DRENDO-1510 file (C-alpha; in Angstrom, 1 decimal, always signed):
<recs>
REC; n; res; u; v; w
REC; 1; MET; +68.4; +10.2; +98.5 .
REC; 2; GLY; +71.0; +9.6; +96.1 .
REC; 3; LYS; +70.1; +12.6; +93.9 .
REC; 4; GLU; +69.7; +15.0; +96.9 .
REC; 5; ARG; +73.2; +13.9; +98.0 .
REC; 6; GLU; +74.5; +14.7; +94.5 .
REC; 7; LYS; +72.9; +18.0; +94.4 .
REC; 8; ALA; +74.3; +19.2; +97.8 .
REC; 9; ILE; +77.8; +18.0; +96.5 .
REC; 10; LYS; +77.2; +20.2; +93.4 .
REC; 11; LYS; +76.1; +22.8; +95.4 .
REC; 12; SER; +79.1; +22.8; +98.0 .
REC; 13; ALA; +81.4; +22.4; +94.8 .
REC; 14; SER; +80.0; +25.6; +93.1 .
REC; 15; GLN; +80.2; +27.8; +96.5 .
REC; 16; ASN; +83.9; +26.4; +97.0 .
REC; 17; ARG; +84.4; +27.6; +93.5 .
REC; 18; ARG; +83.2; +31.3; +94.1 .
REC; 19; ARG; +84.7; +31.5; +97.5 .
REC; 20; ARG; +88.1; +30.6; +95.9 .
REC; 21; LYS; +87.5; +33.2; +93.0 .
REC; 22; LYS; +86.4; +36.0; +95.4 .
REC; 23; SER; +89.7; +35.2; +97.5 .
REC; 24; LYS; +91.5; +35.8; +94.0 .
REC; 25; ILE; +90.3; +38.7; +93.5 .
REC; 26; ARG; +91.0; +40.1; +97.2 .
REC; 27; LEU; +94.3; +38.9; +96.7 .
REC; 28; LEU; +95.0; +40.9; +93.5 .
REC; 29; LEU; +93.4; +44.0; +94.9 .
REC; 30; VAL; +95.5; +43.7; +98.1 .
REC; 31; LEU; +98.6; +43.3; +95.4 .
REC; 32; LEU; +97.9; +46.3; +93.4 .
REC; 33; VAL; +97.3; +48.5; +96.5 .
REC; 34; LEU; +100.7; +47.4; +97.5 .
REC; 35; VAL; +102.5; +47.9; +93.9 .
REC; 36; VAL; +100.7; +51.5; +94.3 .
REC; 37; LEU; +101.8; +52.5; +97.5 .
REC; 38; THR; +105.3; +50.9; +97.0 .
REC; 39; VAL; +105.6; +53.0; +93.4 .
REC; 40; GLY; +104.5; +56.1; +95.3 .
REC; 41; VAL; +106.7; +55.9; +98.1 .
REC; 42; LEU; +109.8; +55.4; +95.5 .
REC; 43; GLY; +108.5; +58.4; +93.6 .
REC; 44; TYR; +108.5; +60.7; +96.7 .
REC; 45; THR; +111.7; +59.5; +98.1 .
REC; 46; VAL; +113.8; +57.7; +95.4 .
REC; 47; LEU; +112.4; +57.8; +92.1 .
REC; 48; PHE; +112.5; +61.2; +89.6 .
REC; 49; PRO; +115.5; +63.3; +91.1 .
REC; 50; ILE; +115.3; +66.8; +89.7 .
REC; 51; GLY; +117.9; +67.0; +86.6 .
REC; 52; VAL; +116.5; +70.2; +85.5 .
REC; 53; ILE; +115.4; +73.4; +86.9 .
REC; 54; ASP; +114.1; +76.0; +84.8 .
REC; 55; VAL; +112.1; +79.2; +85.3 .
REC; 56; LYS; +109.0; +80.7; +83.3 .
REC; 57; GLY; +107.6; +84.3; +83.5 .
REC; 58; THR; +109.5; +87.9; +83.1 .
REC; 59; THR; +110.6; +89.4; +86.2 .
REC; 60; ILE; +113.4; +91.9; +86.9 .
REC; 61; TYR; +115.1; +88.9; +88.4 .
REC; 62; SER; +117.7; +86.7; +86.6 .
REC; 63; LYS; +117.1; +83.1; +86.1 .
REC; 64; GLU; +119.7; +82.2; +88.6 .
REC; 65; GLN; +118.7; +84.6; +91.0 .
REC; 66; ILE; +115.4; +82.7; +91.1 .
REC; 67; ILE; +116.8; +79.3; +91.5 .
REC; 68; ASP; +119.0; +80.3; +94.0 .
REC; 69; ALA; +116.1; +81.8; +96.1 .
REC; 70; SER; +114.0; +78.8; +95.4 .
REC; 71; LYS; +116.5; +76.8; +97.4 .
REC; 72; LEU; +116.2; +74.1; +95.1 .
REC; 73; GLU; +119.0; +71.8; +93.9 .
REC; 74; GLN; +119.4; +69.0; +91.5 .
REC; 75; GLY; +119.1; +65.5; +93.0 .
REC; 76; ASP; +116.4; +66.6; +95.0 .
REC; 77; LYS; +113.2; +64.3; +94.9 .
REC; 78; MET; +110.7; +66.1; +92.5 .
REC; 79; PHE; +107.7; +64.9; +94.6 .
REC; 80; ALA; +109.2; +65.7; +97.9 .
REC; 81; VAL; +109.3; +69.4; +97.3 .
REC; 82; SER; +106.8; +71.5; +99.1 .
REC; 83; ALA; +105.2; +74.0; +96.4 .
REC; 84; LYS; +104.3; +76.1; +99.5 .
REC; 85; ASN; +107.6; +76.4; +100.8 .
REC; 86; THR; +109.5; +77.2; +97.4 .
REC; 87; LYS; +107.3; +79.9; +97.0 .
REC; 88; ASN; +107.8; +81.4; +100.1 .
REC; 89; ASN; +111.6; +81.0; +99.7 .
REC; 90; ILE; +111.2; +82.9; +96.6 .
REC; 91; ILE; +108.7; +86.0; +97.3 .
REC; 92; THR; +110.2; +86.4; +100.5 .
REC; 93; LYS; +113.7; +87.0; +99.5 .
REC; 94; LEU; +112.7; +88.6; +96.2 .
REC; 95; PRO; +110.1; +90.7; +96.9 .
REC; 96; TYR; +109.0; +92.0; +93.0 .
REC; 97; ILE; +107.9; +88.3; +92.6 .
REC; 98; LYS; +104.2; +88.2; +93.5 .
REC; 99; ASP; +103.3; +84.6; +93.2 .
REC; 100; VAL; +104.9; +81.1; +91.9 .
REC; 101; SER; +103.8; +77.9; +91.1 .
REC; 102; LEU; +105.5; +74.5; +90.3 .
REC; 103; THR; +105.2; +72.4; +87.1 .
REC; 104; ARG; +106.8; +68.7; +87.2 .
REC; 105; SER; +107.9; +67.6; +83.9 .
REC; 106; LEU; +108.8; +63.5; +84.1 .
REC; 107; PRO; +111.4; +62.3; +84.3 .
REC; 108; GLY; +113.3; +65.0; +86.2 .
REC; 109; THR; +112.3; +68.6; +84.9 .
REC; 110; MET; +111.2; +71.2; +87.4 .
REC; 111; ILE; +109.6; +74.6; +86.1 .
REC; 112; LEU; +108.9; +77.6; +88.4 .
REC; 113; ASN; +106.2; +79.7; +87.2 .
REC; 114; VAL; +106.9; +83.4; +88.4 .
REC; 115; THR; +104.2; +86.5; +88.4 .
REC; 116; ALA; +106.2; +89.8; +88.5 .
REC; 117; ASP; +105.2; +92.3; +90.9 .
REC; 118; LYS; +105.5; +96.2; +91.1 .
REC; 119; ALA; +104.8; +98.6; +93.7 .
REC; 120; ALA; +101.5; +100.4; +94.4 .
REC; 121; TYR; +102.6; +102.9; +96.9 .
REC; 122; SER; +105.5; +104.9; +97.9 .
REC; 123; PHE; +104.7; +105.6; +101.5 .
REC; 124; GLU; +106.6; +108.5; +102.9 .
REC; 125; GLN; +108.4; +107.7; +106.1 .
REC; 126; ASP; +111.2; +109.8; +107.8 .
REC; 127; GLY; +112.8; +111.5; +104.8 .
REC; 128; ALA; +112.7; +108.2; +102.5 .
REC; 129; TYR; +109.8; +106.2; +101.0 .
REC; 130; ILE; +108.8; +102.7; +101.5 .
REC; 131; TYR; +107.5; +100.9; +98.3 .
REC; 132; THR; +105.0; +98.5; +98.7 .
REC; 133; ASN; +102.5; +96.5; +96.4 .
REC; 134; SER; +98.8; +96.8; +96.3 .
REC; 135; GLU; +98.4; +94.0; +99.3 .
REC; 136; TYR; +101.3; +96.3; +101.3 .
REC; 137; LYS; +103.7; +93.9; +100.8 .
REC; 138; SER; +107.0; +96.0; +101.7 .
REC; 139; LEU; +109.1; +95.8; +98.5 .
REC; 140; GLU; +112.2; +98.4; +99.3 .
REC; 141; LYS; +113.3; +101.5; +100.7 .
REC; 142; ALA; +114.3; +104.2; +98.7 .
REC; 143; PRO; +115.2; +108.1; +98.6 .
REC; 144; GLU; +112.7; +109.0; +96.1 .
REC; 145; PRO; +109.1; +108.2; +95.8 .
REC; 146; ASN; +108.4; +105.4; +92.7 .
REC; 147; SER; +107.2; +107.6; +89.6 .
REC; 148; GLU; +104.7; +104.8; +88.9 .
REC; 149; ALA; +103.5; +104.5; +92.1 .
REC; 150; VAL; +100.9; +106.9; +94.3 .
REC; 151; THR; +102.9; +108.7; +96.9 .
REC; 152; VAL; +101.5; +108.6; +100.3 .
REC; 153; LYS; +101.9; +110.8; +102.9 .
REC; 154; GLY; +100.7; +111.1; +106.7 .
REC; 155; VAL; +100.4; +107.3; +107.1 .
REC; 156; ARG; +103.2; +105.9; +109.4 .
REC; 157; LEU; +104.7; +102.5; +108.9 .
REC; 158; LYS; +105.3; +100.5; +112.1 .
REC; 159; THR; +107.6; +97.7; +110.6 .
REC; 160; TYR; +108.2; +97.1; +107.3 .
REC; 161; GLU; +110.9; +94.1; +106.6 .
REC; 162; THR; +111.2; +93.5; +102.7 .
REC; 163; GLY; +109.4; +90.8; +101.5 .
REC; 164; LYS; +106.6; +90.8; +104.0 .
REC; 165; THR; +103.6; +92.7; +105.0 .
REC; 166; ALA; +104.0; +96.3; +106.5 .
REC; 167; VAL; +102.4; +97.1; +109.7 .
REC; 168; PHE; +101.0; +100.5; +110.1 .
REC; 169; GLU; +101.1; +102.8; +113.4 .
REC; 170; ASN; +97.7; +105.0; +112.3 .
REC; 171; GLU; +95.1; +102.3; +110.9 .
REC; 172; ASP; +92.6; +105.3; +110.7 .
REC; 173; LYS; +94.8; +107.3; +108.5 .
REC; 174; LEU; +95.4; +104.5; +106.2 .
REC; 175; LYS; +91.4; +104.2; +106.1 .
REC; 176; LEU; +91.4; +107.9; +105.1 .
REC; 177; ALA; +94.0; +107.6; +102.3 .
REC; 178; GLU; +92.4; +103.9; +100.9 .
REC; 179; ASN; +88.9; +106.0; +100.8 .
REC; 180; LEU; +90.1; +108.8; +99.4 .
REC; 181; LEU; +91.8; +106.8; +96.5 .
REC; 182; THR; +89.1; +104.4; +96.0 .
REC; 183; LEU; +86.8; +107.4; +95.0 .
REC; 184; LEU; +89.1; +109.1; +93.2 .
REC; 185; LYS; +89.7; +106.1; +90.7 .
REC; 186; GLN; +85.9; +105.2; +90.3 .
REC; 187; GLN; +85.8; +109.0; +88.9 .
REC; 188; GLU; +88.7; +107.6; +86.5 .
REC; 189; ILE; +91.0; +110.4; +87.9 .
REC; 190; LYS; +94.8; +109.8; +87.6 .
REC; 191; VAL; +96.1; +109.9; +91.1 .
REC; 192; LEU; +99.9; +111.0; +91.6 .
REC; 193; GLN; +99.9; +111.6; +95.3 .
REC; 194; ILE; +97.7; +111.3; +98.5 .
REC; 195; ASP; +98.2; +113.2; +101.7 .
REC; 196; VAL; +96.5; +112.8; +105.1 .
REC; 197; THR; +98.7; +114.3; +107.3 .
REC; 198; GLU; +95.6; +116.4; +108.2 .
REC; 199; GLU; +92.1; +114.5; +108.6 .
REC; 200; PHE; +90.1; +118.1; +107.8 .
REC; 201; SER; +92.5; +119.1; +105.0 .
REC; 202; GLN; +92.9; +115.4; +103.0 .
REC; 203; LYS; +94.9; +116.2; +99.5 .
REC; 204; ALA; +95.8; +114.5; +96.1 .
REC; 205; VAL; +97.8; +115.6; +93.7 .
REC; 206; ILE; +96.4; +114.7; +90.4 .
REC; 207; GLY; +96.4; +114.5; +86.7 .
REC; 208; GLU; +99.9; +116.1; +85.8 .
REC; 209; GLY; +100.1; +118.1; +88.8 .
REC; 210; ILE; +97.2; +119.6; +89.8 .
REC; 211; THR; +96.7; +119.6; +93.6 .
REC; 212; VAL; +93.2; +119.3; +95.3 .
REC; 213; ASP; +92.3; +120.1; +99.1 .
REC; 214; PHE; +89.3; +118.1; +99.7 .
REC; 215; GLY; +89.0; +119.4; +103.6 .
REC; 216; GLY; +87.2; +116.3; +105.9 .
REC; 217; SER; +85.6; +113.4; +104.7 .
REC; 218; ALA; +82.2; +114.8; +104.8 .
REC; 219; ASP; +80.3; +114.7; +101.2 .
REC; 220; LEU; +83.7; +113.6; +99.8 .
REC; 221; ASN; +82.1; +111.6; +97.0 .
REC; 222; TYR; +80.0; +114.6; +96.1 .
REC; 223; LYS; +82.9; +116.8; +95.9 .
REC; 224; ILE; +84.9; +114.3; +93.5 .
REC; 225; SER; +82.3; +114.2; +91.3 .
REC; 226; HIS; +82.1; +118.1; +91.4 .
REC; 227; LEU; +85.8; +117.5; +90.6 .
REC; 228; LYS; +85.5; +115.3; +88.0 .
REC; 229; GLY; +83.1; +118.1; +86.3 .
REC; 230; MET; +85.6; +120.9; +86.7 .
REC; 231; LEU; +88.6; +118.8; +85.3 .
REC; 232; ASN; +86.6; +118.4; +81.9 .
REC; 233; GLU; +86.5; +122.2; +81.9 .
REC; 234; LEU; +90.2; +122.8; +82.9 .
REC; 235; ASN; +91.5; +120.2; +80.3 .
REC; 236; ASP; +94.3; +122.6; +79.3 .
REC; 237; LYS; +95.6; +123.2; +82.9 .
REC; 238; LYS; +98.4; +121.1; +83.8 .
REC; 239; THR; +99.4; +122.2; +87.4 .
REC; 240; GLY; +97.5; +124.4; +89.7 .
REC; 241; TYR; +95.2; +124.5; +93.1 .
REC; 242; ILE; +91.5; +123.5; +93.7 .
REC; 243; ASN; +90.1; +124.3; +96.8 .
REC; 244; LEU; +86.8; +122.2; +98.0 .
REC; 245; LYS; +87.2; +122.5; +101.6 .
REC; 246; SER; +84.4; +124.6; +101.9 .
REC; 247; TRP; +82.1; +122.6; +99.4 .
REC; 248; SER; +78.9; +121.5; +100.6 .
REC; 249; LYS; +75.8; +120.4; +99.0 .
REC; 250; SER; +74.0; +123.9; +100.0 .
REC; 251; ASN; +76.9; +125.6; +98.5 .
REC; 252; PRO; +78.8; +123.5; +95.6 .
REC; 253; LYS; +81.4; +125.6; +94.8 .
REC; 254; ALA; +85.0; +125.1; +94.4 .
REC; 255; TYR; +87.9; +127.4; +93.1 .
REC; 256; PHE; +91.1; +127.0; +90.8 .
REC; 257; THR; +94.3; +128.8; +91.4 .
REC; 258; ASN; +97.4; +128.8; +89.4 .
REC; 259; SER; +99.1; +128.1; +92.7 .
REC; 260; GLU; +98.4; +127.0; +96.4 .
REC; 261; GLY; +97.5; +129.8; +98.8 .
</recs>
């Protein structure tokens, strides 16, 4: 009986030691979580104020313009800054910036990494031109078309607030222009202008100034393949007019003249 009682006492003591050990581990884990949470809260609300705001990337805007548009200020808490809001502030006010990302460099430097945007299209609109990027974000309104962008005629914009995506009145005409431009680019043909004012007289100015009338959308990809062959034979021609309106698979003929007529 004495031995059994001794064994029971030892077993109980061992269990108590294990329980105390587990309790200590739990307490340490709780304390660790509290420390991490405290540091996180402090870092978000109190620690790491912004002391330096820097800009990386080449755009048409100055460093001061970008920082001003970001609405960031020295003293703002680094980890409380919303990257999404900062990006939206910049690209809305400075439309020729396409993307913005933030880099936080401890203890107090915030870096704005900016990517430049450019005009892809000049939409003719009431005697002026609306420049947009490739995703139709409105960049600016100007009296002349952008020389580095494709001029688009026959597609009207309903709204074109600078820094925001344009809304079109005639989506069907936009699709005609997109289709024609895509097929020409697939053939590596330089495009200066697209005109879809008339659905069955879709035109493009290509190369250095040759105007092409494709007619309607029927067999358009075949017409452009034929055009590519013609251009190889007309490599010394800088301007002129090519009529593909009557082209068909049964009558694959096109005509070049020195002027439209």
